[in-house]
PyMOL Python script that loads the backbone (N, CA, C, O; Angstrom):
from pymol import cmd

cmd.read_pdbstr("""\
ATOM      1  N   UNK A   1      28.055 -46.928  21.104  1.00  0.00           N
ATOM      2  CA  UNK A   1      26.993 -47.073  22.110  1.00  0.00           C
ATOM      3  C   UNK A   1      25.852 -45.677  21.828  1.00  0.00           C
ATOM      4  O   UNK A   1      25.271 -45.417  20.774  1.00  0.00           O
ATOM      5  N   UNK A   2      25.800 -45.148  22.759  1.00  0.00           N
ATOM      6  CA  UNK A   2      24.237 -44.126  22.784  1.00  0.00           C
ATOM      7  C   UNK A   2      24.533 -43.135  22.165  1.00  0.00           C
ATOM      8  O   UNK A   2      23.665 -42.687  21.416  1.00  0.00           O
ATOM      9  N   UNK A   3      25.835 -42.442  22.245  1.00  0.00           N
ATOM     10  CA  UNK A   3      26.398 -41.211  21.559  1.00  0.00           C
ATOM     11  C   UNK A   3      26.448 -41.698  19.908  1.00  0.00           C
ATOM     12  O   UNK A   3      26.001 -40.918  19.067  1.00  0.00           O
ATOM     13  N   UNK A   4      26.830 -42.595  19.625  1.00  0.00           N
ATOM     14  CA  UNK A   4      27.027 -42.959  18.011  1.00  0.00           C
ATOM     15  C   UNK A   4      25.656 -43.090  17.868  1.00  0.00           C
ATOM     16  O   UNK A   4      25.391 -42.516  16.812  1.00  0.00           O
ATOM     17  N   UNK A   5      24.607 -43.547  18.370  1.00  0.00           N
ATOM     18  CA  UNK A   5      23.374 -44.118  18.049  1.00  0.00           C
ATOM     19  C   UNK A   5      22.292 -42.060  17.511  1.00  0.00           C
ATOM     20  O   UNK A   5      21.746 -41.599  16.508  1.00  0.00           O
ATOM     21  N   UNK A   6      22.570 -41.591  18.920  1.00  0.00           N
ATOM     22  CA  UNK A   6      22.266 -40.669  18.358  1.00  0.00           C
ATOM     23  C   UNK A   6      22.975 -39.391  17.359  1.00  0.00           C
ATOM     24  O   UNK A   6      22.343 -38.445  16.889  1.00  0.00           O
ATOM     25  N   UNK A   7      24.230 -39.618  17.213  1.00  0.00           N
ATOM     26  CA  UNK A   7      24.624 -39.231  15.984  1.00  0.00           C
ATOM     27  C   UNK A   7      24.095 -39.752  14.439  1.00  0.00           C
ATOM     28  O   UNK A   7      24.032 -39.188  13.346  1.00  0.00           O
ATOM     29  N   UNK A   8      23.891 -40.555  14.723  1.00  0.00           N
ATOM     30  CA  UNK A   8      23.085 -41.320  13.333  1.00  0.00           C
ATOM     31  C   UNK A   8      21.826 -40.466  13.224  1.00  0.00           C
ATOM     32  O   UNK A   8      21.360 -40.007  12.181  1.00  0.00           O
ATOM     33  N   UNK A   9      21.310 -40.314  14.550  1.00  0.00           N
ATOM     34  CA  UNK A   9      19.903 -40.152  14.259  1.00  0.00           C
ATOM     35  C   UNK A   9      19.744 -38.493  13.849  1.00  0.00           C
ATOM     36  O   UNK A   9      18.741 -37.945  13.391  1.00  0.00           O
ATOM     37  N   UNK A  10      20.978 -37.927  14.146  1.00  0.00           N
ATOM     38  CA  UNK A  10      20.923 -36.442  13.384  1.00  0.00           C
ATOM     39  C   UNK A  10      21.663 -36.378  12.461  1.00  0.00           C
ATOM     40  O   UNK A  10      22.073 -35.295  12.045  1.00  0.00           O
ATOM     41  N   UNK A  11      21.993 -37.512  11.943  1.00  0.00           N
ATOM     42  CA  UNK A  11      22.663 -37.172  10.123  1.00  0.00           C
ATOM     43  C   UNK A  11      24.289 -37.299  10.096  1.00  0.00           C
ATOM     44  O   UNK A  11      25.015 -37.454   9.114  1.00  0.00           O
ATOM     45  N   UNK A  12      24.648 -37.183  11.520  1.00  0.00           N
ATOM     46  CA  UNK A  12      25.918 -36.697  11.387  1.00  0.00           C
ATOM     47  C   UNK A  12      26.542 -38.127  10.355  1.00  0.00           C
ATOM     48  O   UNK A  12      26.203 -39.302  10.498  1.00  0.00           O
ATOM     49  N   UNK A  13      27.450 -37.615   9.405  1.00  0.00           N
ATOM     50  CA  UNK A  13      27.795 -38.865   8.693  1.00  0.00           C
ATOM     51  C   UNK A  13      29.526 -39.401   9.489  1.00  0.00           C
ATOM     52  O   UNK A  13      29.784 -40.599   9.611  1.00  0.00           O
ATOM     53  N   UNK A  14      30.327 -38.522   9.853  1.00  0.00           N
ATOM     54  CA  UNK A  14      30.978 -39.678  11.007  1.00  0.00           C
ATOM     55  C   UNK A  14      31.103 -38.864  12.339  1.00  0.00           C
ATOM     56  O   UNK A  14      30.447 -37.833  12.491  1.00  0.00           O
ATOM     57  N   UNK A  15      31.794 -39.251  13.125  1.00  0.00           N
ATOM     58  CA  UNK A  15      32.237 -38.642  14.180  1.00  0.00           C
ATOM     59  C   UNK A  15      33.794 -38.734  14.500  1.00  0.00           C
ATOM     60  O   UNK A  15      34.219 -39.550  15.318  1.00  0.00           O
ATOM     61  N   UNK A  16      34.600 -37.874  13.828  1.00  0.00           N
ATOM     62  CA  UNK A  16      36.090 -37.692  13.821  1.00  0.00           C
ATOM     63  C   UNK A  16      36.176 -37.180  15.703  1.00  0.00           C
ATOM     64  O   UNK A  16      37.322 -37.277  16.140  1.00  0.00           O
ATOM     65  N   UNK A  17      35.348 -36.794  16.518  1.00  0.00           N
ATOM     66  CA  UNK A  17      35.951 -36.329  17.662  1.00  0.00           C
ATOM     67  C   UNK A  17      34.944 -35.963  18.758  1.00  0.00           C
ATOM     68  O   UNK A  17      34.071 -35.129  18.519  1.00  0.00           O
ATOM     69  N   UNK A  18      35.037 -36.540  19.910  1.00  0.00           N
ATOM     70  CA  UNK A  18      33.788 -36.742  21.124  1.00  0.00           C
ATOM     71  C   UNK A  18      34.563 -36.079  22.524  1.00  0.00           C
ATOM     72  O   UNK A  18      35.662 -36.421  22.961  1.00  0.00           O
ATOM     73  N   UNK A  19      33.883 -35.303  22.937  1.00  0.00           N
ATOM     74  CA  UNK A  19      34.031 -34.587  24.222  1.00  0.00           C
ATOM     75  C   UNK A  19      32.824 -34.080  25.272  1.00  0.00           C
ATOM     76  O   UNK A  19      31.743 -33.628  24.896  1.00  0.00           O
ATOM     77  N   UNK A  20      33.203 -34.237  26.552  1.00  0.00           N
ATOM     78  CA  UNK A  20      32.378 -33.958  27.116  1.00  0.00           C
ATOM     79  C   UNK A  20      33.156 -32.744  28.019  1.00  0.00           C
ATOM     80  O   UNK A  20      34.293 -32.691  28.487  1.00  0.00           O
ATOM     81  N   UNK A  21      31.809 -31.622  28.050  1.00  0.00           N
ATOM     82  CA  UNK A  21      32.418 -30.120  28.478  1.00  0.00           C
ATOM     83  C   UNK A  21      32.086 -29.885  29.671  1.00  0.00           C
ATOM     84  O   UNK A  21      31.181 -30.491  30.246  1.00  0.00           O
ATOM     85  N   UNK A  22      32.662 -29.130  30.094  1.00  0.00           N
ATOM     86  CA  UNK A  22      32.785 -28.437  31.800  1.00  0.00           C
ATOM     87  C   UNK A  22      31.514 -28.587  32.533  1.00  0.00           C
ATOM     88  O   UNK A  22      31.536 -28.828  33.740  1.00  0.00           O
ATOM     89  N   UNK A  23      30.129 -28.427  31.722  1.00  0.00           N
ATOM     90  CA  UNK A  23      29.350 -28.423  32.299  1.00  0.00           C
ATOM     91  C   UNK A  23      28.743 -29.854  31.886  1.00  0.00           C
ATOM     92  O   UNK A  23      27.564 -29.558  31.691  1.00  0.00           O
ATOM     93  N   UNK A  24      28.848 -31.077  31.666  1.00  0.00           N
ATOM     94  CA  UNK A  24      28.807 -32.352  31.124  1.00  0.00           C
ATOM     95  C   UNK A  24      28.149 -32.475  29.830  1.00  0.00           C
ATOM     96  O   UNK A  24      28.086 -33.640  29.438  1.00  0.00           O
ATOM     97  N   UNK A  25      27.642 -31.601  29.058  1.00  0.00           N
ATOM     98  CA  UNK A  25      27.040 -31.486  27.630  1.00  0.00           C
ATOM     99  C   UNK A  25      27.935 -32.296  26.631  1.00  0.00           C
ATOM    100  O   UNK A  25      29.086 -31.950  26.366  1.00  0.00           O
ATOM    101  N   UNK A  26      27.583 -32.933  26.322  1.00  0.00           N
ATOM    102  CA  UNK A  26      28.532 -33.946  24.675  1.00  0.00           C
ATOM    103  C   UNK A  26      29.020 -33.031  23.817  1.00  0.00           C
ATOM    104  O   UNK A  26      28.480 -31.937  23.651  1.00  0.00           O
ATOM    105  N   UNK A  27      29.928 -33.358  23.294  1.00  0.00           N
ATOM    106  CA  UNK A  27      30.407 -32.167  22.316  1.00  0.00           C
ATOM    107  C   UNK A  27      30.926 -33.216  20.925  1.00  0.00           C
ATOM    108  O   UNK A  27      31.922 -33.885  21.200  1.00  0.00           O
ATOM    109  N   UNK A  28      30.389 -33.414  19.552  1.00  0.00           N
ATOM    110  CA  UNK A  28      30.719 -34.016  18.728  1.00  0.00           C
ATOM    111  C   UNK A  28      31.087 -33.008  17.611  1.00  0.00           C
ATOM    112  O   UNK A  28      30.738 -31.860  17.335  1.00  0.00           O
ATOM    113  N   UNK A  29      32.014 -33.997  17.038  1.00  0.00           N
ATOM    114  CA  UNK A  29      33.120 -33.173  15.765  1.00  0.00           C
ATOM    115  C   UNK A  29      32.802 -34.000  14.486  1.00  0.00           C
ATOM    116  O   UNK A  29      33.115 -35.176  14.303  1.00  0.00           O
ATOM    117  N   UNK A  30      32.164 -33.231  13.680  1.00  0.00           N
ATOM    118  CA  UNK A  30      32.194 -34.361  12.308  1.00  0.00           C
ATOM    119  C   UNK A  30      32.449 -33.680  11.152  1.00  0.00           C
ATOM    120  O   UNK A  30      31.732 -32.784  10.706  1.00  0.00           O
ATOM    121  N   UNK A  31      33.871 -34.254  10.457  1.00  0.00           N
ATOM    122  CA  UNK A  31      34.507 -33.220   9.442  1.00  0.00           C
ATOM    123  C   UNK A  31      33.819 -33.463   8.103  1.00  0.00           C
ATOM    124  O   UNK A  31      33.924 -32.750   7.105  1.00  0.00           O
ATOM    125  N   UNK A  32      32.942 -34.818   8.258  1.00  0.00           N
ATOM    126  CA  UNK A  32      32.055 -35.325   6.758  1.00  0.00           C
ATOM    127  C   UNK A  32      30.953 -33.923   6.874  1.00  0.00           C
ATOM    128  O   UNK A  32      31.085 -32.957   6.122  1.00  0.00           O
ATOM    129  N   UNK A  33      30.209 -33.978   7.602  1.00  0.00           N
ATOM    130  CA  UNK A  33      29.591 -33.179   8.027  1.00  0.00           C
ATOM    131  C   UNK A  33      29.573 -31.488   8.291  1.00  0.00           C
ATOM    132  O   UNK A  33      28.643 -30.692   8.162  1.00  0.00           O
ATOM    133  N   UNK A  34      30.759 -31.311   8.646  1.00  0.00           N
ATOM    134  CA  UNK A  34      31.413 -30.135   8.717  1.00  0.00           C
ATOM    135  C   UNK A  34      30.441 -29.312   9.656  1.00  0.00           C
ATOM    136  O   UNK A  34      29.816 -28.311   9.307  1.00  0.00           O
ATOM    137  N   UNK A  35      30.418 -29.915  10.934  1.00  0.00           N
ATOM    138  CA  UNK A  35      29.619 -29.473  12.021  1.00  0.00           C
ATOM    139  C   UNK A  35      30.132 -29.645  13.422  1.00  0.00           C
ATOM    140  O   UNK A  35      30.529 -30.803  13.542  1.00  0.00           O
ATOM    141  N   UNK A  36      30.289 -28.925  14.579  1.00  0.00           N
ATOM    142  CA  UNK A  36      30.339 -29.415  15.784  1.00  0.00           C
ATOM    143  C   UNK A  36      28.922 -29.708  16.397  1.00  0.00           C
ATOM    144  O   UNK A  36      28.161 -28.800  16.063  1.00  0.00           O
ATOM    145  N   UNK A  37      28.474 -30.383  16.954  1.00  0.00           N
ATOM    146  CA  UNK A  37      27.383 -30.731  17.857  1.00  0.00           C
ATOM    147  C   UNK A  37      27.380 -30.425  19.027  1.00  0.00           C
ATOM    148  O   UNK A  37      28.266 -30.982  19.675  1.00  0.00           O
ATOM    149  N   UNK A  38      26.543 -29.557  19.737  1.00  0.00           N
ATOM    150  CA  UNK A  38      26.429 -29.879  21.179  1.00  0.00           C
ATOM    151  C   UNK A  38      24.959 -30.551  21.847  1.00  0.00           C
ATOM    152  O   UNK A  38      23.839 -30.125  21.568  1.00  0.00           O
ATOM    153  N   UNK A  39      25.246 -31.699  22.791  1.00  0.00           N
ATOM    154  CA  UNK A  39      24.724 -32.053  22.738  1.00  0.00           C
ATOM    155  C   UNK A  39      24.125 -32.018  24.872  1.00  0.00           C
ATOM    156  O   UNK A  39      24.925 -32.040  25.808  1.00  0.00           O
ATOM    157  N   UNK A  40      22.254 -31.951  25.028  1.00  0.00           N
ATOM    158  CA  UNK A  40      22.264 -31.990  26.613  1.00  0.00           C
ATOM    159  C   UNK A  40      21.027 -33.109  26.563  1.00  0.00           C
ATOM    160  O   UNK A  40      19.965 -32.934  25.966  1.00  0.00           O
ATOM    161  N   UNK A  41      21.401 -34.302  27.326  1.00  0.00           N
ATOM    162  CA  UNK A  41      20.235 -35.382  27.831  1.00  0.00           C
ATOM    163  C   UNK A  41      19.740 -35.615  26.467  1.00  0.00           C
ATOM    164  O   UNK A  41      18.532 -35.439  26.314  1.00  0.00           O
ATOM    165  N   UNK A  42      20.581 -36.053  25.222  1.00  0.00           N
ATOM    166  CA  UNK A  42      20.312 -36.620  24.232  1.00  0.00           C
ATOM    167  C   UNK A  42      19.654 -36.058  23.446  1.00  0.00           C
ATOM    168  O   UNK A  42      18.909 -36.738  22.742  1.00  0.00           O
ATOM    169  N   UNK A  43      19.699 -34.279  23.244  1.00  0.00           N
ATOM    170  CA  UNK A  43      19.224 -33.754  22.374  1.00  0.00           C
ATOM    171  C   UNK A  43      20.115 -32.471  22.016  1.00  0.00           C
ATOM    172  O   UNK A  43      20.868 -31.922  22.820  1.00  0.00           O
ATOM    173  N   UNK A  44      19.978 -32.201  21.103  1.00  0.00           N
ATOM    174  CA  UNK A  44      21.105 -31.186  19.983  1.00  0.00           C
ATOM    175  C   UNK A  44      20.175 -29.799  20.517  1.00  0.00           C
ATOM    176  O   UNK A  44      18.990 -29.467  20.487  1.00  0.00           O
ATOM    177  N   UNK A  45      21.310 -29.292  20.956  1.00  0.00           N
ATOM    178  CA  UNK A  45      21.127 -27.720  21.396  1.00  0.00           C
ATOM    179  C   UNK A  45      22.191 -26.726  21.116  1.00  0.00           C
ATOM    180  O   UNK A  45      22.274 -25.617  21.644  1.00  0.00           O
ATOM    181  N   UNK A  46      23.048 -27.262  20.180  1.00  0.00           N
ATOM    182  CA  UNK A  46      23.387 -26.568  19.409  1.00  0.00           C
ATOM    183  C   UNK A  46      24.302 -27.018  18.307  1.00  0.00           C
ATOM    184  O   UNK A  46      25.198 -27.836  18.515  1.00  0.00           O
ATOM    185  N   UNK A  47      24.036 -26.401  16.967  1.00  0.00           N
ATOM    186  CA  UNK A  47      24.942 -26.676  16.035  1.00  0.00           C
ATOM    187  C   UNK A  47      25.641 -25.904  15.351  1.00  0.00           C
ATOM    188  O   UNK A  47      25.069 -24.967  14.795  1.00  0.00           O
ATOM    189  N   UNK A  48      27.006 -26.067  15.204  1.00  0.00           N
ATOM    190  CA  UNK A  48      27.975 -24.779  14.641  1.00  0.00           C
ATOM    191  C   UNK A  48      28.384 -25.309  13.179  1.00  0.00           C
ATOM    192  O   UNK A  48      28.718 -26.493  13.151  1.00  0.00           O
ATOM    193  N   UNK A  49      28.395 -24.994  12.632  1.00  0.00           N
ATOM    194  CA  UNK A  49      29.216 -24.916  11.521  1.00  0.00           C
ATOM    195  C   UNK A  49      30.645 -24.714  11.250  1.00  0.00           C
ATOM    196  O   UNK A  49      31.213 -23.691  11.632  1.00  0.00           O
ATOM    197  N   UNK A  50      31.232 -25.619  10.625  1.00  0.00           N
ATOM    198  CA  UNK A  50      32.889 -25.700  10.613  1.00  0.00           C
ATOM    199  C   UNK A  50      33.497 -25.187   9.020  1.00  0.00           C
ATOM    200  O   UNK A  50      33.712 -26.121   8.248  1.00  0.00           O
ATOM    201  N   UNK A  51      33.763 -23.865   8.528  1.00  0.00           N
ATOM    202  CA  UNK A  51      34.353 -23.850   7.783  1.00  0.00           C
ATOM    203  C   UNK A  51      35.262 -24.117   7.196  1.00  0.00           C
ATOM    204  O   UNK A  51      36.270 -23.411   7.186  1.00  0.00           O
ATOM    205  N   UNK A  52      35.108 -25.505   6.381  1.00  0.00           N
ATOM    206  CA  UNK A  52      36.094 -26.202   5.991  1.00  0.00           C
ATOM    207  C   UNK A  52      36.395 -26.117   4.099  1.00  0.00           C
ATOM    208  O   UNK A  52      35.525 -25.988   3.238  1.00  0.00           O
ATOM    209  N   UNK A  53      37.840 -26.236   3.898  1.00  0.00           N
ATOM    210  CA  UNK A  53      37.809 -26.307   2.713  1.00  0.00           C
ATOM    211  C   UNK A  53      38.851 -27.883   2.788  1.00  0.00           C
ATOM    212  O   UNK A  53      38.897 -28.680   3.725  1.00  0.00           O
ATOM    213  N   UNK A  54      39.703 -27.956   1.289  1.00  0.00           N
ATOM    214  CA  UNK A  54      40.363 -29.349   1.412  1.00  0.00           C
ATOM    215  C   UNK A  54      41.446 -29.507   2.064  1.00  0.00           C
ATOM    216  O   UNK A  54      42.056 -30.563   2.234  1.00  0.00           O
ATOM    217  N   UNK A  55      41.800 -28.093   2.579  1.00  0.00           N
ATOM    218  CA  UNK A  55      43.275 -28.558   3.313  1.00  0.00           C
ATOM    219  C   UNK A  55      43.200 -28.101   4.499  1.00  0.00           C
ATOM    220  O   UNK A  55      44.212 -27.622   5.010  1.00  0.00           O
ATOM    221  N   UNK A  56      41.709 -28.155   5.360  1.00  0.00           N
ATOM    222  CA  UNK A  56      41.751 -28.300   6.424  1.00  0.00           C
ATOM    223  C   UNK A  56      40.814 -29.475   6.798  1.00  0.00           C
ATOM    224  O   UNK A  56      39.626 -29.549   6.486  1.00  0.00           O
ATOM    225  N   UNK A  57      41.810 -30.753   7.804  1.00  0.00           N
ATOM    226  CA  UNK A  57      40.807 -31.793   8.017  1.00  0.00           C
ATOM    227  C   UNK A  57      40.687 -31.935   9.853  1.00  0.00           C
ATOM    228  O   UNK A  57      41.512 -32.425  10.624  1.00  0.00           O
ATOM    229  N   UNK A  58      39.448 -31.356  10.132  1.00  0.00           N
ATOM    230  CA  UNK A  58      39.806 -31.390  11.803  1.00  0.00           C
ATOM    231  C   UNK A  58      39.209 -32.883  12.476  1.00  0.00           C
ATOM    232  O   UNK A  58      38.225 -33.570  12.202  1.00  0.00           O
ATOM    233  N   UNK A  59      40.101 -32.993  13.294  1.00  0.00           N
ATOM    234  CA  UNK A  59      40.238 -34.613  13.617  1.00  0.00           C
ATOM    235  C   UNK A  59      39.735 -34.952  15.078  1.00  0.00           C
ATOM    236  O   UNK A  59      39.307 -36.084  15.303  1.00  0.00           O
ATOM    237  N   UNK A  60      39.776 -34.018  16.052  1.00  0.00           N
ATOM    238  CA  UNK A  60      39.083 -34.239  17.326  1.00  0.00           C
ATOM    239  C   UNK A  60      39.129 -32.685  18.259  1.00  0.00           C
ATOM    240  O   UNK A  60      39.890 -31.794  17.885  1.00  0.00           O
ATOM    241  N   UNK A  61      38.326 -32.518  19.358  1.00  0.00           N
ATOM    242  CA  UNK A  61      38.061 -31.870  20.266  1.00  0.00           C
ATOM    243  C   UNK A  61      38.534 -31.807  21.213  1.00  0.00           C
ATOM    244  O   UNK A  61      38.758 -32.990  21.471  1.00  0.00           O
ATOM    245  N   UNK A  62      38.969 -31.110  22.188  1.00  0.00           N
ATOM    246  CA  UNK A  62      39.043 -31.250  23.815  1.00  0.00           C
ATOM    247  C   UNK A  62      38.369 -29.926  24.321  1.00  0.00           C
ATOM    248  O   UNK A  62      37.655 -29.132  23.709  1.00  0.00           O
ATOM    249  N   UNK A  63      38.783 -29.925  25.546  1.00  0.00           N
ATOM    250  CA  UNK A  63      38.357 -28.896  26.736  1.00  0.00           C
ATOM    251  C   UNK A  63      39.403 -28.384  27.410  1.00  0.00           C
ATOM    252  O   UNK A  63      40.126 -29.357  27.626  1.00  0.00           O
ATOM    253  N   UNK A  64      39.949 -27.342  27.907  1.00  0.00           N
ATOM    254  CA  UNK A  64      41.172 -27.292  28.579  1.00  0.00           C
ATOM    255  C   UNK A  64      40.407 -26.763  29.995  1.00  0.00           C
ATOM    256  O   UNK A  64      39.249 -26.387  30.172  1.00  0.00           O
ATOM    257  N   UNK A  65      41.574 -26.898  30.947  1.00  0.00           N
ATOM    258  CA  UNK A  65      41.035 -26.225  32.371  1.00  0.00           C
ATOM    259  C   UNK A  65      40.235 -25.182  32.427  1.00  0.00           C
ATOM    260  O   UNK A  65      39.517 -25.215  33.426  1.00  0.00           O
ATOM    261  N   UNK A  66      40.069 -24.223  31.711  1.00  0.00           N
ATOM    262  CA  UNK A  66      39.275 -22.359  31.879  1.00  0.00           C
ATOM    263  C   UNK A  66      37.994 -22.674  31.065  1.00  0.00           C
ATOM    264  O   UNK A  66      37.028 -21.915  31.144  1.00  0.00           O
ATOM    265  N   UNK A  67      37.967 -23.897  30.201  1.00  0.00           N
ATOM    266  CA  UNK A  67      36.427 -24.247  29.553  1.00  0.00           C
ATOM    267  C   UNK A  67      36.455 -23.620  28.230  1.00  0.00           C
ATOM    268  O   UNK A  67      35.475 -23.180  27.629  1.00  0.00           O
ATOM    269  N   UNK A  68      37.614 -23.622  27.852  1.00  0.00           N
ATOM    270  CA  UNK A  68      38.021 -23.317  26.313  1.00  0.00           C
ATOM    271  C   UNK A  68      37.810 -24.498  25.031  1.00  0.00           C
ATOM    272  O   UNK A  68      38.301 -25.605  25.255  1.00  0.00           O
ATOM    273  N   UNK A  69      37.608 -24.439  24.655  1.00  0.00           N
ATOM    274  CA  UNK A  69      36.730 -25.220  23.007  1.00  0.00           C
ATOM    275  C   UNK A  69      38.310 -25.902  22.387  1.00  0.00           C
ATOM    276  O   UNK A  69      38.778 -25.002  21.691  1.00  0.00           O
ATOM    277  N   UNK A  70      38.930 -26.674  22.379  1.00  0.00           N
ATOM    278  CA  UNK A  70      40.040 -26.610  21.235  1.00  0.00           C
ATOM    279  C   UNK A  70      39.960 -27.489  20.406  1.00  0.00           C
ATOM    280  O   UNK A  70      39.546 -28.619  20.665  1.00  0.00           O
ATOM    281  N   UNK A  71      40.348 -27.100  19.266  1.00  0.00           N
ATOM    282  CA  UNK A  71      39.803 -28.551  17.721  1.00  0.00           C
ATOM    283  C   UNK A  71      41.418 -28.292  17.301  1.00  0.00           C
ATOM    284  O   UNK A  71      42.127 -27.286  17.250  1.00  0.00           O
ATOM    285  N   UNK A  72      41.651 -29.881  16.997  1.00  0.00           N
ATOM    286  CA  UNK A  72      42.760 -29.848  16.505  1.00  0.00           C
ATOM    287  C   UNK A  72      42.651 -30.881  15.143  1.00  0.00           C
ATOM    288  O   UNK A  72      41.655 -31.598  15.044  1.00  0.00           O
ATOM    289  N   UNK A  73      43.593 -30.917  14.226  1.00  0.00           N
ATOM    290  CA  UNK A  73      43.007 -31.677  12.940  1.00  0.00           C
ATOM    291  C   UNK A  73      44.442 -31.761  11.917  1.00  0.00           C
ATOM    292  O   UNK A  73      45.568 -31.662  12.406  1.00  0.00           O
ATOM    293  N   UNK A  74      44.263 -31.910  10.799  1.00  0.00           N
ATOM    294  CA  UNK A  74      45.596 -32.055  10.029  1.00  0.00           C
ATOM    295  C   UNK A  74      45.440 -30.862   9.181  1.00  0.00           C
ATOM    296  O   UNK A  74      44.252 -30.589   9.004  1.00  0.00           O
ATOM    297  N   UNK A  75      46.451 -29.890   8.474  1.00  0.00           N
ATOM    298  CA  UNK A  75      47.767 -30.380   9.027  1.00  0.00           C
ATOM    299  C   UNK A  75      48.104 -29.403   9.709  1.00  0.00           C
ATOM    300  O   UNK A  75      47.983 -28.231   9.353  1.00  0.00           O
ATOM    301  N   UNK A  76      48.778 -29.977  11.256  1.00  0.00           N
ATOM    302  CA  UNK A  76      48.969 -28.688  12.191  1.00  0.00           C
ATOM    303  C   UNK A  76      48.090 -27.942  12.811  1.00  0.00           C
ATOM    304  O   UNK A  76      48.334 -26.870  13.364  1.00  0.00           O
ATOM    305  N   UNK A  77      47.048 -28.484  12.738  1.00  0.00           N
ATOM    306  CA  UNK A  77      45.719 -26.974  13.044  1.00  0.00           C
ATOM    307  C   UNK A  77      45.901 -27.121  14.288  1.00  0.00           C
ATOM    308  O   UNK A  77      46.490 -28.111  14.724  1.00  0.00           O
ATOM    309  N   UNK A  78      45.380 -26.070  15.143  1.00  0.00           N
ATOM    310  CA  UNK A  78      45.404 -26.254  16.567  1.00  0.00           C
ATOM    311  C   UNK A  78      44.230 -24.413  16.473  1.00  0.00           C
ATOM    312  O   UNK A  78      44.554 -23.254  16.212  1.00  0.00           O
ATOM    313  N   UNK A  79      42.875 -25.076  16.843  1.00  0.00           N
ATOM    314  CA  UNK A  79      41.720 -23.605  17.273  1.00  0.00           C
ATOM    315  C   UNK A  79      41.133 -23.645  18.255  1.00  0.00           C
ATOM    316  O   UNK A  79      40.418 -24.611  18.525  1.00  0.00           O
ATOM    317  N   UNK A  80      41.274 -22.618  19.045  1.00  0.00           N
ATOM    318  CA  UNK A  80      40.640 -22.042  20.213  1.00  0.00           C
ATOM    319  C   UNK A  80      39.550 -21.821  20.325  1.00  0.00           C
ATOM    320  O   UNK A  80      39.288 -21.250  19.267  1.00  0.00           O
ATOM    321  N   UNK A  81      38.516 -21.875  20.987  1.00  0.00           N
ATOM    322  CA  UNK A  81      37.395 -21.287  21.021  1.00  0.00           C
ATOM    323  C   UNK A  81      36.674 -21.043  22.709  1.00  0.00           C
ATOM    324  O   UNK A  81      36.112 -21.810  23.491  1.00  0.00           O
ATOM    325  N   UNK A  82      37.045 -19.526  22.754  1.00  0.00           N
ATOM    326  CA  UNK A  82      36.339 -19.209  24.309  1.00  0.00           C
ATOM    327  C   UNK A  82      34.989 -19.070  24.354  1.00  0.00           C
ATOM    328  O   UNK A  82      34.208 -18.834  23.431  1.00  0.00           O
ATOM    329  N   UNK A  83      34.734 -19.280  25.806  1.00  0.00           N
ATOM    330  CA  UNK A  83      33.127 -19.703  25.671  1.00  0.00           C
ATOM    331  C   UNK A  83      32.943 -17.800  26.118  1.00  0.00           C
ATOM    332  O   UNK A  83      33.862 -17.338  26.794  1.00  0.00           O
ATOM    333  N   UNK A  84      31.849 -16.892  25.739  1.00  0.00           N
ATOM    334  CA  UNK A  84      31.200 -15.956  26.121  1.00  0.00           C
ATOM    335  C   UNK A  84      30.765 -15.489  27.545  1.00  0.00           C
ATOM    336  O   UNK A  84      29.728 -15.762  28.150  1.00  0.00           O
ATOM    337  N   UNK A  85      31.760 -14.759  27.905  1.00  0.00           N
ATOM    338  CA  UNK A  85      31.628 -14.138  29.338  1.00  0.00           C
ATOM    339  C   UNK A  85      30.646 -13.002  29.473  1.00  0.00           C
ATOM    340  O   UNK A  85      30.479 -12.190  28.563  1.00  0.00           O
ATOM    341  N   UNK A  86      29.797 -12.937  30.977  1.00  0.00           N
ATOM    342  CA  UNK A  86      28.917 -11.917  30.519  1.00  0.00           C
ATOM    343  C   UNK A  86      29.296 -10.257  30.720  1.00  0.00           C
ATOM    344  O   UNK A  86      28.382  -9.437  30.799  1.00  0.00           O
ATOM    345  N   UNK A  87      30.565  -9.893  30.786  1.00  0.00           N
ATOM    346  CA  UNK A  87      31.326  -8.795  30.221  1.00  0.00           C
ATOM    347  C   UNK A  87      31.707  -8.613  29.307  1.00  0.00           C
ATOM    348  O   UNK A  87      32.329  -7.573  29.092  1.00  0.00           O
TER     349      UNK A  87
END
""", "prot")
cmd.dss("prot")
cmd.show_as("cartoon", "prot")
cmd.util.cbc("prot")
cmd.orient("prot")
């Protein structure tokens, strides 16, 4: 639907994972494009490059109850990113 069209317009080669963050922003993971996009109201507000090599295959993303971003992939990969705090 809308997210797929937006991803195509942002030159994302594939969508490997999609999640909605605690603040309502949409997060899109693209293995082929080696990035994670954060979108608000249909506009890209953040693009994070993923350091990938041939052994790393990110396949999905989700948020936990504390707002941490979790990226999962193959083989047996789990990365957690914590939001910055003011402290």
